C-alpha positions in Angstrom: -14.3 6.2 3.0 -16.3 3.7 5.1 -19.8 4.1 6.5 -19.8 3.5 10.3 -21.5 0.3 11.4 -22.9 -0.6 7.9 -20.7 -3.6 7.2 -21.6 -5.5 10.3 -25.3 -4.7 9.8 -25.5 -5.7 6.2 -23.3 -8.8 6.4 -25.2 -10.0 9.4 -28.3 -10.3 7.4 -28.4 -12.9 4.6 -31.6 -11.6 3.1 -29.8 -8.5 1.7 -27.7 -10.8 -0.7 -28.3 -13.3 -3.5 -26.1 -16.2 -4.1 -24.0 -15.8 -7.2 -21.8 -18.1 -9.4 -19.1 -15.8 -10.7 -17.8 -16.7 -14.2 -17.3 -15.4 -17.7 -17.3 -11.7 -16.8 -15.1 -8.7 -16.0 -14.4 -8.0 -12.3 -13.1 -4.7 -10.9 -10.9 -5.5 -7.9 -10.0 -3.1 -5.1 -6.2 -4.0 -5.0 -5.5 -2.6 -1.5 -8.4 -4.6 0.0 -7.2 -7.7 -1.8 -3.7 -7.7 -0.5 -4.8 -6.8 3.0 -7.4 -9.6 2.9 -5.0 -12.3 1.5 -2.3 -11.4 3.9 -4.3 -11.1 7.2 -6.7 -14.0 6.5 -3.9 -16.5 5.9 -2.1 -16.4 9.2 1.1 -15.0 7.7 3.8 -13.5 9.8 3.5 -9.8 10.9 6.2 -9.6 13.5 9.3 -11.1 11.9 9.7 -9.2 8.6 6.9 -10.7 6.6 6.1 -14.0 4.9 6.5 -12.5 1.4 7.2 -15.7 -0.4 4.1 -17.4 0.9 2.1 -14.3 0.1 3.3 -14.5 -3.5 1.9 -18.1 -3.7 -1.5 -16.9 -2.4 -1.7 -14.0 -4.9 -0.9 -16.4 -7.8 -3.5 -18.9 -6.6 -6.1 -16.2 -6.3 -5.7 -15.0 -9.9 -5.4 -18.6 -11.1 -8.8 -19.2 -9.6 -10.2 -16.2 -11.5 -8.7 -17.5 -14.8 -10.1 -21.0 -14.3 -13.6 -19.4 -14.2 -12.9 -17.1 -17.2 -13.1 -14.0 -15.0 -11.1 -11.0 -16.3 -9.6 -9.1 -13.4 -8.9 -5.3 -13.4 -7.0 -4.2 -10.3 -7.3 -0.6 -9.0 -5.0 0.6 -6.3 -5.2 3.6 -3.9 -2.8 6.5 -4.6 -1.8 9.3 -2.2 -3.8 11.2 0.3 -6.9 13.1 -0.8 -5.9 16.5 -2.1 -8.5 18.3 0.0 -6.9 16.8 3.2 -10.3 16.2 4.6 -9.4 12.7 5.7 -6.0 13.5 7.2 -7.2 13.4 10.8 -8.6 9.9 10.2 -5.3 8.8 8.7 -3.4 10.1 11.7 -5.7 8.2 14.0 -5.1 5.0 12.0 -1.4 5.6 12.1 -1.5 6.1 15.8 -3.5 2.9 16.2 -0.9 0.9 14.1 1.9 2.1 16.4 0.1 0.6 19.3 -0.7 -2.6 17.5 2.9 -2.9 16.4 4.0 -2.5 20.0 1.5 -5.2 21.1 3.0 -7.6 18.5 6.5 -6.8 19.8 5.4 -8.0 23.2 3.8 -11.2 22.0 0.3 -9.9 22.1 -2.3 -9.4 19.3 -2.2 -6.8 16.6 -2.7 -6.2 12.9 0.3 -4.6 11.1 1.0 -5.2 7.4 4.7 -5.8 6.8 6.4 -2.9 5.0 6.9 -4.4 1.5 3.6 -6.2 0.9 2.3 -3.7 -1.6 5.5 -3.7 -3.6 5.5 -7.6 -3.6 1.8 -7.5 -4.7 2.6 -5.1 -7.7 5.5 -7.2 -8.7 3.4 -10.4 -8.9 0.7 -8.7 -10.9 3.3 -7.4 -13.3 4.7 -10.9 -13.7 1.2 -12.3 -14.3 0.2 -9.6 -16.8 -2.8 -8.6 -14.6 -4.1 -5.1 -15.7 -3.5 -2.6 -12.9 -3.9 1.1 -12.4 -2.8 3.2 -9.4 -5.1 6.2 -8.7 -3.9 9.7 -7.8 -5.7 9.5 -4.5 -8.3 7.1 -2.8 -9.6 4.6 -5.3 -13.2 4.0 -4.1 -14.9 6.5 -6.4 -12.8 5.4 -9.4 -13.5 1.7 -8.8 -17.2 2.4 -8.5 -17.2 4.5 -11.7 -15.4 1.9 -13.7 -17.7 -0.9 -12.5 -20.7 1.3 -13.4 -19.3 2.1 -16.9 -18.8 -1.6 -17.6 -21.8 -2.9 -15.8 -19.7 -5.5 -14.0 -19.4 -6.4 -10.3 -16.8 -5.0 -7.8 -14.8 -7.1 -5.4 -13.7 -5.2 -2.3 -14.2 -4.9 1.4 -15.5 -1.4 1.8 -18.9 -0.4 3.2 -19.2 2.6 0.8 -20.1 0.0 -1.9 -23.3 -0.7 0.0 -24.2 2.9 -1.0 -22.9 3.2 -4.6 -25.7 2.3 -7.1 -24.0 -0.3 -9.3 -25.8 -2.4 -11.9 -23.3 -5.2 -11.6 -23.4 -5.1 -7.8 -20.9 -5.6 -5.1 -19.2 -8.8 -4.0 -17.8 -8.5 -0.4 -14.6 -10.4 0.2 -16.2 -11.9 3.3 -18.3 -14.1 1.0 -16.0 -14.6 -2.0 -14.9 -18.2 -2.0 -12.1 -18.0 -4.5 -10.4 -21.0 -2.9 -13.5 -23.1 -3.5 -13.9 -23.1 -7.3 -16.8 -25.3 -8.2 -18.7 -26.7 -11.2 -18.1 -28.9 -14.2 -14.8 -28.4 -16.2 -16.5 -26.3 -18.8 -18.5 -24.2 -16.3 -16.3 -23.5 -13.4 -17.4 -20.8 -11.1 -16.5 -19.0 -7.8 -19.3 -19.1 -5.2 -20.1 -15.6 -3.9 -22.8 -13.4 -2.4 -24.0 -10.5 -4.5 -25.3 -7.2 -3.1 -27.4 -4.6 -5.0 -28.8 -1.3 -3.8 -32.2 -2.2 -5.3 -32.5 -5.4 -3.3 -31.3 -3.6 -0.1 -33.8 -0.8 -0.4 -36.7 -3.2 -1.1 -36.3 -4.4 2.6 -36.9 -0.9 3.8 -40.4 -0.2 2.4 -38.9 0.1 -1.1 -37.2 3.3 0.0 -35.8 5.8 -2.6 -32.2 4.6 -3.3 -31.2 8.3 -3.8 -31.6 8.6 0.0 -28.7 6.3 0.7 -25.9 8.9 0.3 -27.7 11.1 2.8 -27.9 8.1 5.1 -24.1 7.6 4.7 -23.0 11.2 5.5 -25.4 11.5 8.5 -24.6 8.2 10.1 -20.9 9.0 9.6 -18.1 8.1 7.3 -14.4 9.0 7.2 -15.2 12.5 6.0 -18.2 13.4 8.2 -17.3 15.2 11.5 -18.4 13.0 14.4 -20.1 16.0 16.0 -22.8 16.1 13.3 -23.6 12.5 13.7 -23.9 12.7 17.5 -26.0 15.8 17.4 -28.5 14.3 15.0 -28.9 11.0 16.8 -29.2 12.7 20.2 -32.2 14.7 18.9 -34.3 12.1 17.1 -35.9 9.0 18.4 -36.5 6.2 15.9 -39.4 3.7 16.0 -38.6 0.1 16.4 -38.9 -2.2 13.5 -42.3 -4.0 13.3 -42.6 -7.4 15.0 -40.8 -10.1 13.0 -38.9 -7.5 10.9 -35.8 -7.2 13.1 -32.7 -7.8 11.0 -30.6 -10.4 12.8 -28.8 -10.5 16.1 -25.9 -8.4 14.7 -28.3 -5.6 13.8 -27.3 -2.1 14.8 -30.4 -0.3 16.2 -29.0 3.1 15.0 -28.5 1.9 11.4 -31.8 0.0 11.2 -33.8 2.8 12.8 -32.3 5.5 10.6 -33.0 3.5 7.4 -36.6 2.9 8.5 -36.9 6.6 9.3 -35.6 7.7 5.9 -37.9 5.3 4.1 -40.9 7.5 5.0 -39.5 10.2 2.6 -40.0 9.9 -1.2 -37.9 12.9 -2.0 -34.2 13.5 -1.1 -34.9 17.3 -0.8 -37.6 16.7 1.8 -35.4 14.2 3.8 -32.4 16.6 3.7 -34.6 19.5 4.9 -35.9 17.4 7.8 -32.3 16.4 8.8 -31.2 20.0 8.7 -34.2 21.0 10.8 -33.2 18.5 13.4 -29.6 19.7 13.4 -30.6 23.3 14.0 -31.8 26.1 11.8 -29.1 28.6 12.8 -26.4 26.5 11.1 -28.6 25.3 8.2 -26.7 27.0 5.4 -23.3 25.7 6.4 -24.6 22.2 7.1 -26.5 22.0 3.8 -23.3 22.7 1.9 -21.3 20.2 4.0 -23.9 17.4 3.7 -24.4 18.1 0.0 -20.7 17.9 -0.6 -20.5 14.6 1.2 -23.4 13.1 -0.8 -21.8 14.2 -4.0 -19.0 11.7 -3.3 -21.4 8.9 -4.1 -22.8 10.4 -7.4 -21.1 8.4 -10.1 -20.4 9.8 -13.6 -21.9 8.2 -16.7 -18.4 7.1 -17.9 -15.0 6.3 -16.4 -11.6 7.5 -17.5 -10.2 4.2 -16.2 -12.1 2.3 -19.0 -10.0 4.2 -21.5 -6.8 3.7 -19.5 -7.3 -0.1 -19.5 -8.1 -0.1 -23.2 -4.9 1.7 -24.2 -2.1 -0.5 -25.5 0.5 2.0 -24.1 0.9 3.3 -20.6 -1.6 6.2 -20.4 -1.6 9.4 -18.5 -4.0 9.9 -15.6 -7.2 11.9 -16.4 -6.2 15.5 -16.2 -9.6 16.5 -15.0 -9.5 16.9 -11.2 -5.7 16.4 -11.1 -4.2 18.2 -8.0 -2.6 21.6 -9.0 0.8 20.3 -7.8 0.7 17.5 -10.4 -0.4 19.4 -13.4 3.1 20.6 -14.3 4.8 17.3 -13.4 6.7 15.4 -16.2 4.5 13.0 -18.2 6.9 10.1 -17.6 6.4 10.5 -13.8 2.6 10.5 -14.1 2.6 7.5 -16.4 4.8 5.6 -13.9 2.5 6.5 -11.1 -0.6 5.3 -13.0 1.0 2.0 -13.9 2.0 1.4 -10.3 5.8 1.4 -11.2 6.2 4.4 -9.0 5.0 4.4 -5.4 2.2 6.6 -4.2 4.7 7.9 -1.6 5.9 10.4 -4.2 2.3 11.7 -4.6 2.1 12.6 -0.9 5.4 14.5 -1.2 4.4 16.4 -4.3 0.8 17.2 -3.4 1.0 17.7 0.4 4.7 17.9 1.3 3.9 15.4 4.1 4.1 11.6 4.5 2.9 9.1 7.0 5.7 6.5 7.7 4.4 3.0 8.2 4.7 1.5 11.7 6.8 -1.7 12.1 7.3 -4.2 14.8 10.4 -3.0 16.7 11.7 -1.9 20.0 9.5 1.1 20.9 12.0 2.3 23.5 14.5 3.0 20.7 14.1 5.6 17.9 11.9 4.7 15.0 13.5 2.3 12.5 12.7 4.8 9.8 15.4 7.1 11.3 18.0 4.9 9.6 16.7 5.7 6.1 16.3 9.4 6.6 19.1 10.5 4.2 17.6 8.4 1.4 14.2 10.1 1.9 16.0 13.5 1.8 17.3 12.7 -1.7 13.8 11.7 -2.8 12.4 15.0 -1.4 15.1 16.9 -3.1 14.5 15.3 -6.5 10.7 15.9 -6.2 10.7 19.4 -4.8 13.8 21.2 -5.9 13.9 22.9 -9.3 17.6 22.6 -9.6 20.7 24.5 -8.5 20.3 27.3 -11.0 16.8 28.1 -9.8 17.2 27.4 -6.1 17.9 31.0 -5.0 14.8 33.2 -4.8 14.3 36.6 -3.4 13.2 36.6 0.2 9.5 36.2 0.6 9.0 34.8 -2.9 7.9 31.1 -2.9 7.9 28.5 -5.6 4.3 28.1 -6.5 3.1 24.5 -6.2 6.3 23.5 -4.4 4.9 23.8 -0.9 6.6 24.8 2.3 10.2 25.9 2.6 12.7 27.3 5.1 14.7 30.4 4.5 18.4 29.7 4.8 21.5 31.7 3.9 22.8 31.1 0.4 26.0 32.4 -1.4 26.6 36.1 -1.2 24.1 36.5 1.6 21.1 35.7 -0.5 18.2 33.7 0.9 17.4 30.2 -0.4 14.0 28.7 0.0 14.7 25.1 0.9 11.7 22.7 0.4 10.6 20.8 3.5 8.5 17.7 4.1 6.5 16.9 7.2 7.1 13.3 8.3 4.7 11.7 10.7 6.5 8.9 12.5 6.7 7.0 15.8 8.3 8.6 18.9 8.1 6.0 21.6 4.3 5.1 21.3 3.1 8.4 19.9 2.7 9.7 16.3 4.9 12.8 16.0 5.5 15.3 13.2 9.1 16.0 12.2 9.9 18.6 9.5 12.7 17.5 7.2 14.6 19.7 4.8 15.1 18.3 1.3 18.9 18.0 1.1 20.8 15.5 -1.0 24.4 14.5 -0.1 27.1 16.7 -1.6 28.5 13.7 -3.5 25.2 13.2 -5.3 25.1 14.8 -8.8 22.5 17.5 -9.5 19.6 16.1 -11.5 16.2 17.8 -12.0 13.0 15.8 -12.1 12.1 16.9 -15.6 15.4 15.6 -16.9 15.5 12.2 -15.1 14.0 10.2 -18.0 16.5 11.8 -20.4 19.6 11.4 -18.2 22.1 8.6 -18.9 22.0 5.4 -16.9 25.4 6.3 -15.4 24.2 9.7 -14.1 21.1 8.2 -12.6 23.1 5.4 -11.1 25.5 7.9 -9.5 22.6 9.7 -7.8 21.5 6.3 -6.4 24.9 5.1 -5.4 25.9 8.5 -4.0 22.9 8.5 -1.8 23.7 5.0 -0.5 27.4 5.8 -0.2 28.5 2.9 -2.4 31.3 2.8 -5.1 30.1 1.5 -8.4 33.0 -1.1 -8.4 31.0 -3.0 -5.8 28.4 -3.9 -8.4 30.7 -5.6 -10.9 30.8 -9.1 -9.5 27.2 -9.2 -8.4 24.1 -10.7 -10.1 21.9 -7.9 -11.4 19.0 -8.5 -8.9 21.4 -8.5 -6.0 22.9 -5.1 -6.7 20.3 -3.0 -5.0 19.9 -5.2 -1.9 23.7 -5.4 -1.4 24.0 -1.6 -1.7 21.1 -1.1 0.8 22.8 -3.5 3.2 26.0 -1.5 3.0 24.0 1.7 3.7 22.2 0.0 6.5 25.4 -1.1 8.1 26.6 2.6 8.2 23.3 4.1 9.4 21.5 1.6 11.7 21.7 1.9 15.5 22.8 -0.2 17.4 25.4 -1.5 15.0 24.7 -5.1 13.8 27.0 -7.9 14.6 29.2 -9.6 12.1 27.1 -12.8 12.2 23.9 -10.8 11.5 25.5 -9.3 8.4 26.5 -12.8 7.3 23.0 -14.0 7.9 21.5 -11.3 5.7 23.9 -11.9 2.9 23.3 -15.6 3.1 19.6 -14.9 3.0 20.0 -12.7 -0.1 21.9 -15.5 -1.9 19.2 -18.0 -0.9 16.5 -15.7 -2.2 18.2 -15.0 -5.5 18.8 -18.7 -6.1 15.2 -19.6 -5.2 13.8 -17.0 -7.5 16.1 -17.9 -10.5 15.4 -21.6 -10.1 11.7 -20.9 -10.6 12.1 -19.2 -14.0 12.4 -21.5 -17.0 14.5 -19.0 -19.0 17.1 -18.7 -16.4 20.4 -20.7 -16.7 19.9 -22.0 -13.1 16.5 -23.4 -13.9 16.7 -27.2 -13.3 20.3 -26.9 -12.2 21.3 -29.7 -9.8 24.0 -27.5 -8.3 21.6 -24.7 -7.3 19.0 -27.2 -6.1 21.6 -28.7 -3.8 22.6 -25.3 -2.4 19.0 -24.3 -1.9 18.2 -27.6 -0.1 20.9 -27.1 2.4 20.1 -23.4 2.9 16.4 -24.3 3.4 17.5 -26.4 6.4 18.5 -23.2 8.2 15.1 -21.6 7.7 12.9 -21.1 10.7 9.5 -22.4 9.5 6.2 -21.0 11.0 5.7 -24.0 13.3 9.2 -23.5 14.8 8.8 -19.8 15.6 9.0 -19.0 19.3 9.4 -15.7 21.1 10.5 -12.6 19.2 14.1 -11.4 19.5 13.3 -7.7 19.9 16.8 -6.5 19.2 17.0 -8.5 16.0 13.5 -7.4 15.0 14.5 -3.8 15.4 17.7 -4.1 13.3 15.8 -6.0 10.5 13.0 -3.4 10.6 15.7 -0.8 10.0 17.0 -2.8 7.0 13.4 -3.0 5.6 13.0 0.7 6.0 16.2 1.3 4.1 15.1 -1.2 1.4 11.6 0.4 1.2 12.7 3.9 0.4 15.7 2.7 -1.7 13.1 1.0 -3.9 11.2 4.3 -4.2 14.4 6.2 -5.1 15.4 3.6 -7.7 11.9 3.8 -9.2 12.0 7.6 -9.2 15.4 7.4 -11.1 13.8 5.2 -13.8 15.5 2.0 -12.5 19.3 2.5 -12.9 19.5 -0.9 -11.1 17.1 -3.8 -11.7 14.3 -4.0 -9.1 14.9 -7.0 -6.8 12.3 -9.6 -6.3 11.0 -8.4 -2.9 9.4 -11.8 -2.1 12.9 -13.2 -1.7 13.4 -11.0 1.4 11.3 -13.4 3.4 13.9 -16.1 2.7 16.5 -13.6 3.7 14.9 -12.9 7.1 14.0 -16.5 8.0 17.2 -18.1 6.6 19.2 -15.4 8.5 17.5 -16.1 11.8 18.2 -19.8 11.3 21.8 -19.1 10.5 22.1 -17.1 13.8 20.3 -19.6 15.9 21.5 -23.0 14.6 25.0 -22.8 13.3 27.3 -21.1 11.0 28.0 -20.5 7.3 30.1 -23.7 7.0 27.3 -26.0 8.0 25.1 -24.7 5.2 27.6 -23.8 2.5 30.5 -26.2 2.6 29.1 -29.6 3.6 28.5 -30.8 0.1 30.6 -33.7 -1.3 30.7 -31.8 -4.6 32.3 -28.4 -4.3 30.8 -27.2 -7.6 27.3 -27.5 -6.1 27.8 -24.5 -3.9 30.1 -22.4 -6.2 27.5 -19.8 -7.0 26.5 -19.3 -3.4 30.0 -19.1 -2.1 31.1 -16.7 -4.8 28.3 -14.3 -4.1 28.6 -14.6 -0.3 32.4 -14.1 -0.2 32.3 -11.2 -2.7 29.6 -9.5 -0.7 31.8 -9.5 2.3 34.9 -8.2 0.6 33.8 -4.6 0.5 32.3 -4.9 4.0 35.5 -6.2 5.6 
């Protein structure tokens, strides 16, 4: 949720923390905060497709540091949007802000935009490392805090709400978590950190009642509190200044500090709430009491956590049915298990629960249509699978809706009957503005009918036909390809037919060459792969790496190229989701390899041609694998 102004106030005052040597314990980690922090704090690329391979190294190093200190990590990820929709306005504002930041990056200015596939790369690395992970149904803060309270262990995140949650194990802000500075003797290695507890914090404000902190959070403002309530309250009350010598640092916020000192005069939450309501106005007291009480309830943690049971289960478990949105109650168990394990994107939750999605801003040419336009037909198939009940049930009498299936449009069916076609509201960029577009859930005519309930029972061939039919690819294309290249090659074919403007032949060659490089690099890193230790593959990779544009060599952004590659990423992004939803008829590719694809491709376009990288070896056998894959990828394109 986020409490306005609280992070800068608390982190600007060392006395609110104690120094901690983290070792030999459980640690609950806010997964979204972690991958944002690792990516943005490491100077990785945001404008040229993403430094996914370097990001993978950072994630591995982070969890290696925890292991060295005998810290057991448990990662919790955000799911879809809150089922009450009370935060949607805030999410729209953030999406609009990201559109502007992406545009600033496209012009060589500053911005902060996470590349599209970072979350998928992060989940793949955690799966490879065997790190316990759960993906929540909606925002994860409350579940993270509940699990940490249940276990009595600390939380690692970067969210100011954790200055409000009363956790015995305390809160470790990322800002002071020195994971890359492991210290101590060999048998007692530890990570230096700063540790926050509510008890210590309240002791600095006349030992105020810690039960007053949720009231503080909802009045001063969080993502769920209407800004009008906050402004009315602070316009009507004047706070006393802190006593001489008690001012909390140069970064102190007078509003935060003054309100905390004001609240500390109350011993009872009831008395403090009554006074706040009196200040806000008696005529609205009943409504406001309900609103503020509901906001404070978001910080009241249960005695036990369902996630503790989830992590202790040897098999993938179902999400806790209590509080499950109505639209998910009747969903297939296989789907809910895949969501909880992170093997299915939270994108599907927003479609099922809200029938709306926020498409992620990318660095592209803002004068052209959004890069997500190119992947629209893939998303339509996803919407159709999630929201349609099947051909036999698609026709309903006029005025009758499918309960739990959301909005639909009436269209003419066979024999003049009315069909209720499910629709999804997509929020995407139009020039520099966030705009809503309503999309009907239609799959292509060539795609076999398959109901969501039957997906896990359908044969691989049927599921593959749904995927390939959506991408417009014949299954014969897959036969000569290595398994992990099948989906990227199919996506590239789809992208060629749907992107605008049409890419040049050299750009297609560059992408295919990059895919080969990525596949070789990934396979050479795995001891069980036949190419591990191969001199031939090492020789090919060495020559291909010479084409790569390294960070120090990057100059101005080619906006036309960036826009085309953003379209490719959009197609890959939703194709991954469709492949997941179909229970993986094709192996999921290693998304980290796509960074090699982008950089190697740029180098190919700017420095030379295929022959320079592929055929300069004295030993033709050295590049046999790369040439085979590259040439066969081009056969169906030509």
